[in-house]
C-alpha positions as CSV (number, residue, x, y, z in Angstrom):
1,M,0.0,0.0,0.0
2,T,2.4,2.6,-1.3
3,S,-0.4,5.3,-1.1
4,L,0.2,5.6,2.6
5,R,1.9,8.9,3.6
6,L,3.0,10.9,6.6
7,L,1.3,14.2,7.3
8,V,2.4,17.0,9.6
9,D,-0.2,19.0,11.4
10,N,1.4,21.5,13.8
11,N,-1.9,23.2,14.4
12,G,-3.7,20.1,15.7
13,P,-4.9,19.4,19.3
14,A,-2.1,19.7,21.9
15,G,-2.6,16.1,23.1
16,L,-2.1,14.5,19.6
17,S,1.1,13.9,17.7
18,P,1.6,16.4,14.9
19,Y,2.8,13.4,12.7
20,R,-0.1,11.3,11.3
21,I,0.0,8.4,8.9
22,V,-2.9,8.3,6.5
23,D,-4.0,6.5,3.4
24,S,-4.9,7.8,-0.1
25,H,-8.4,8.9,1.3
26,D,-6.7,10.7,4.2
27,K,-8.1,8.1,6.6
28,E,-5.8,7.6,9.5
29,L,-4.1,4.3,10.5
30,R,-5.3,4.3,14.1
31,W,-3.0,1.4,15.2
32,I,0.0,3.6,14.4
33,N,-1.3,7.1,15.1
34,D,-2.5,6.0,18.7
35,F,1.1,4.9,19.4
36,L,2.5,8.2,18.1
37,D,0.0,10.1,20.2
38,V,1.2,8.3,23.4
39,Q,4.8,9.0,22.4
40,H,3.9,12.7,22.1
41,L,2.3,12.7,25.6
42,R,5.5,11.2,26.9
43,N,7.1,14.4,25.7
44,L,9.3,12.9,23.0
45,S,11.0,15.6,21.0
46,P,9.6,16.5,17.5
47,R,12.7,15.0,15.9
48,S,12.1,11.7,17.6
49,L,8.4,11.7,16.7
50,R,9.3,12.4,13.1
51,S,11.8,9.5,13.0
52,Y,9.2,7.2,14.6
53,G,6.7,8.3,12.0
54,Y,8.9,7.6,9.0
55,D,10.1,4.2,10.4
56,L,6.5,3.1,10.9
57,L,5.4,4.5,7.5
58,N,8.1,2.2,5.9
59,F,6.8,-0.7,7.9
60,A,3.1,-0.1,7.2
61,R,3.7,0.2,3.4
62,W,5.2,-3.3,3.5
63,W,2.9,-4.8,6.2
64,C,-0.3,-3.7,4.4
65,G,0.8,-4.2,0.9
66,G,-2.8,-4.6,-0.4
67,K,-3.6,-7.0,2.4
68,I,-5.7,-6.6,5.5
69,R,-3.6,-8.1,8.4
70,S,-3.7,-7.6,12.1
71,L,-0.5,-6.6,13.9
72,S,-1.2,-9.5,16.3
73,Q,-0.1,-11.8,13.5
74,L,3.4,-10.3,13.4
75,N,6.1,-12.9,14.3
76,E,9.9,-13.2,14.0
77,S,9.6,-15.0,10.7
78,M,7.7,-12.0,9.3
79,L,10.3,-9.7,10.7
80,L,12.9,-11.6,8.7
81,D,10.9,-11.1,5.5
82,Y,10.7,-7.4,6.3
83,I,14.5,-7.2,6.7
84,R,14.9,-9.0,3.4
85,H,12.5,-6.6,1.8
86,Q,14.6,-3.6,3.1
87,M,17.8,-5.0,1.9
88,Q,16.4,-5.5,-1.6
89,S,15.1,-1.9,-1.7
90,Q,16.9,0.9,-3.6
91,P,18.4,2.9,-2.1
92,Q,19.3,0.2,0.5
93,P,19.1,1.5,4.1
94,T,22.0,1.1,6.4
95,P,22.1,-1.6,9.1
96,Q,21.7,1.2,11.7
97,T,18.4,2.4,10.0
98,I,17.1,-1.2,9.8
99,N,17.9,-1.9,13.4
100,H,16.2,1.4,14.4
101,R,13.1,0.4,12.5
102,L,13.0,-3.0,14.2
103,G,13.3,-1.3,17.6
104,V,10.4,1.0,16.8
105,I,8.3,-2.0,15.6
106,N,8.9,-3.8,18.9
107,C,7.8,-0.7,20.8
108,L,4.6,-0.5,18.7
109,Y,3.9,-4.2,19.4
110,R,4.5,-3.8,23.1
111,F,2.2,-0.8,23.2
112,H,-0.7,-2.8,21.8
113,Y,-0.2,-6.3,23.3
114,R,1.9,-5.6,26.5
115,R,4.5,-8.1,25.4
116,D,7.4,-8.5,23.1
117,I,7.3,-10.3,19.7
118,T,8.1,-13.9,20.6
119,H,8.7,-17.2,18.8
120,E,8.4,-20.8,20.1
121,R,11.6,-22.6,21.1
122,I,12.3,-26.1,19.8
123,Q,10.7,-28.6,22.1
124,T,13.4,-30.6,24.2
125,S,13.4,-33.2,26.9
126,Y,15.5,-31.0,29.2
127,K,13.7,-30.1,32.5
128,T,15.9,-27.2,33.3
129,K,17.5,-24.7,31.1
130,S,21.1,-25.6,30.1
131,P,23.9,-23.2,29.7
132,L,23.7,-23.5,26.0
133,G,20.1,-22.2,25.8
134,Y,18.3,-25.5,25.6
135,G,15.9,-26.7,28.3
136,R,12.4,-26.1,29.4
137,P,10.1,-25.3,26.4
138,G,8.9,-21.8,26.3
139,S,9.4,-18.6,24.3
140,R,11.9,-15.9,24.0
141,T,11.9,-12.3,22.9
142,S,12.8,-11.6,19.3
143,G,16.3,-10.1,19.3
144,L,16.7,-9.6,15.5
145,R,19.4,-7.1,14.7
146,L,21.9,-6.6,11.9
147,K,25.5,-6.3,12.7
148,Q,26.6,-2.7,12.4
149,P,30.1,-1.9,11.2
150,R,31.9,0.1,13.8
151,R,32.8,3.5,12.4
152,V,36.1,5.0,13.5
153,M,35.8,8.8,13.6
154,I,39.3,10.4,13.5
155,P,39.4,13.7,15.4
156,L,40.7,16.8,13.7
157,S,44.3,17.7,14.4
158,H,45.2,21.0,16.2
159,E,46.5,22.3,12.8
160,E,43.3,21.5,11.0
161,V,41.2,23.1,13.8
162,A,43.4,26.2,13.5
163,R,43.0,26.5,9.8
164,F,39.2,26.0,9.9
165,W,38.9,28.6,12.8
166,A,41.0,31.1,10.9
167,S,38.5,31.0,7.9
168,F,35.7,32.7,10.0
169,R,35.2,36.3,10.3
170,S,31.9,37.0,12.1
171,Y,31.5,36.6,15.9
172,R,28.4,34.6,15.3
173,D,30.2,31.9,13.3
174,L,33.1,31.9,15.8
175,G,30.7,31.6,18.7
176,M,29.0,28.6,17.2
177,I,32.3,26.9,16.4
178,A,33.6,27.6,19.9
179,L,30.6,26.0,21.5
180,M,31.2,22.9,19.4
181,L,35.0,22.7,20.0
182,F,35.0,23.8,23.7
183,N,31.7,22.5,25.0
184,G,31.1,19.6,22.7
185,L,27.6,20.8,21.6
186,R,25.7,19.1,18.9
187,S,24.7,21.1,15.8
188,R,21.0,21.0,16.8
189,E,21.9,22.1,20.3
190,V,23.8,25.2,19.0
191,I,20.9,26.1,16.7
192,E,18.3,25.8,19.4
193,L,20.2,27.7,22.2
194,R,17.9,30.4,23.7
195,L,18.9,33.7,25.0
196,D,17.2,33.1,28.4
197,N,19.4,30.0,28.8
198,M,22.6,31.9,28.4
199,R,24.0,32.9,31.8
200,L,27.1,34.7,30.7
201,H,27.5,36.6,34.0
202,D,27.7,33.2,35.8
203,A,29.8,31.6,33.0
204,Q,27.1,29.0,32.5
205,M,24.5,27.9,29.9
206,L,21.6,25.6,30.0
207,V,21.5,23.2,27.0
208,C,18.4,21.1,25.9
209,G,19.8,17.9,24.4
210,K,18.4,14.7,23.0
211,G,15.1,13.6,24.6
212,N,14.6,17.0,25.9
213,K,17.2,16.3,28.7
214,E,18.7,19.5,30.1
215,R,22.2,20.0,31.3
216,L,24.0,23.0,32.8
217,L,27.4,23.6,31.2
218,P,30.3,25.9,32.2
219,L,31.6,28.5,29.8
220,S,35.3,29.5,29.4
221,Q,36.1,33.2,29.4
222,D,37.3,33.1,25.8
223,V,33.9,31.6,24.6
224,I,32.1,34.2,26.8
225,A,34.1,37.0,25.2
226,V,33.1,35.9,21.6
227,L,29.4,35.4,22.5
228,R,29.2,38.8,24.1
229,R,30.7,40.5,21.0
230,Y,28.2,38.7,18.8
231,I,25.2,39.6,20.9
232,E,26.3,43.2,21.4
233,L,27.6,44.0,17.9
234,E,26.2,41.7,15.3
235,R,23.0,40.0,16.5
236,P,19.9,41.8,14.8
237,Q,17.7,43.6,17.3
238,V,14.6,41.3,17.0
239,S,12.4,39.6,19.5
240,S,13.5,36.0,18.5
241,P,14.3,33.9,21.6
242,F,17.1,32.1,19.8
243,V,20.7,33.1,20.1
244,F,22.0,32.5,16.6
245,L,20.2,34.3,13.8
246,C,20.7,34.9,10.1
247,L,22.7,38.1,9.5
248,K,22.0,38.8,5.8
249,G,19.4,38.5,3.1
250,R,15.7,37.9,3.3
251,R,16.0,35.7,6.4
252,R,18.0,38.3,8.4
253,G,16.8,38.2,12.0
254,R,15.3,34.7,11.7
255,P,16.7,31.6,13.4
256,L,19.5,29.8,11.7
257,T,18.4,26.5,10.2
258,P,20.2,23.2,10.0
259,A,20.4,23.6,6.2
260,G,22.0,27.0,6.8
261,L,24.6,25.6,9.2
262,R,25.4,22.8,6.7
263,S,25.9,25.4,3.9
264,L,28.2,27.4,6.2
265,F,30.4,24.4,6.9
266,R,30.5,23.5,3.2
267,H,31.7,26.9,2.3
268,H,34.4,27.1,5.0
269,R,35.6,23.5,4.4
270,R,36.4,24.7,0.8
271,I,38.1,27.9,2.0
272,A,40.2,26.4,4.7
273,G,41.0,23.2,2.9
274,V,39.8,21.0,5.7
275,P,37.4,18.4,4.0
276,M,36.7,16.4,7.1
277,A,35.5,19.4,9.3
278,N,31.9,19.0,10.4
279,P,29.9,19.4,13.6
280,H,29.9,15.8,14.5
281,R,33.7,15.5,14.0
282,F,34.1,18.6,16.1
283,R,32.2,16.7,18.9
284,H,34.6,13.7,18.6
285,T,37.6,16.2,18.7
286,F,36.2,17.8,21.9
287,G,35.9,14.3,23.5
288,S,39.4,13.2,22.6
289,D,40.9,16.6,23.6
290,M,39.1,16.5,27.0
291,V,40.4,13.0,27.9
292,R,43.9,13.9,26.7
293,C,43.9,16.9,29.1
294,G,43.0,14.6,31.9
295,I,39.2,15.0,32.4
296,S,37.4,12.0,34.0
297,L,35.0,10.0,31.9
298,P,31.9,10.6,34.2
299,A,32.6,14.4,33.9
300,L,32.9,14.1,30.1
301,M,29.7,12.0,30.0
302,H,27.8,14.9,31.7
303,L,29.4,17.6,29.4
304,M,28.4,15.6,26.3
305,G,24.8,14.8,27.5
306,H,25.2,11.0,27.5
307,S,23.1,8.6,29.6
308,R,25.6,5.8,29.4
309,I,29.4,5.7,29.7
310,H,29.5,3.4,26.7
311,T,28.3,6.1,24.4
312,T,30.9,8.5,25.8
313,M,33.6,6.0,25.1
314,L,32.7,5.9,21.3
315,Y,33.7,9.6,21.2
316,V,37.1,9.0,22.8
317,R,40.0,8.1,20.5
318,I,43.4,7.9,21.9
319,S,46.4,7.8,19.6
320,P,49.3,5.2,20.2
321,E,51.5,8.2,21.1
322,D,49.0,9.2,23.8
323,V,49.0,5.7,25.2
324,W,52.8,5.5,25.4
325,R,53.0,9.0,27.0
326,E,50.4,8.0,29.7
327,Y,52.3,4.7,30.3
328,R,55.6,6.5,30.9
329,R,54.0,9.0,33.2
330,A,52.4,6.3,35.2
331,I,55.7,4.3,35.4
332,E,57.5,7.3,36.6
333,N,55.0,8.0,39.3
334,K,54.5,4.4,40.4
335,T,56.2,3.3,43.6
336,K,59.1,1.0,42.7
337,L,58.4,-2.6,43.6
338,I,62.1,-3.5,43.6
339,P,63.9,-2.1,46.7
340,A,67.1,-0.2,46.2
341,E,70.2,-2.1,46.7
342,Q,71.7,-1.9,50.2
343,S,75.2,-0.6,50.4
């Protein structure tokens, strides 16, 4: 049923998700939209709701496919067919995208039936479960996932950061880059910064991250100086609550958009000759630099807005030279185990 589509209604009732899946007659798919409404009431961010909507739209087009089927019929074998369908599609989604869709489908199933998608185990004569997974007959949760290749993100060198930094002229652009390099902010967090969350006199700012989770971050004096100059000298005198605004053209005084930020980075990558410079790599550079300077992982986890230390570790890349330097420092400071020879 390829006629299904995702609509966005930002003027609808406050208790309903603005994202709705409808058919060619604009009739809603209640079994999906009820789920999206609950996620909206849970205060999921608009970006997350949009992602859920597109994931479930892809699934619904395959699941309906001209047939009338109940979600209760879904089982692990059908999920395997859905995975094959995606891998045969063009363009083919990444393993990460497929895994995310499977996760959202499991959430949808639990929402309706209060249990996970299961499949029957092979019947055996064991009375107790063995270490190998055999034993008492029963069911287990579907754990279908594709193996995701681990991506290694190489941080920018100090020389690359300096070249990229030198290509900027406005205090606005320098302020945004400084917040990414010295505070590890995501590009979306920079764009959505609000004036009333900037506490420059206290050297602090309040950042709203993923899942609407807020964190209070310190600001260095250098970053404060750049932000003050931007706000006092360059920022258009408009009533917008956002910090970073467009400075030129028809959009002057309006909030900077993700597309505008991407265009800015493309332009300066070409000027500076640093082709790998982007906001996400800046975030990796921040994480590696902080660890290299001696910050603890729990402190870095808070600065980056992570819920799990494992996620923080993905942003930390230590070179072999760093390892050997740390090793030599530890050996020099370590109490010698071998006593000095007695004279």
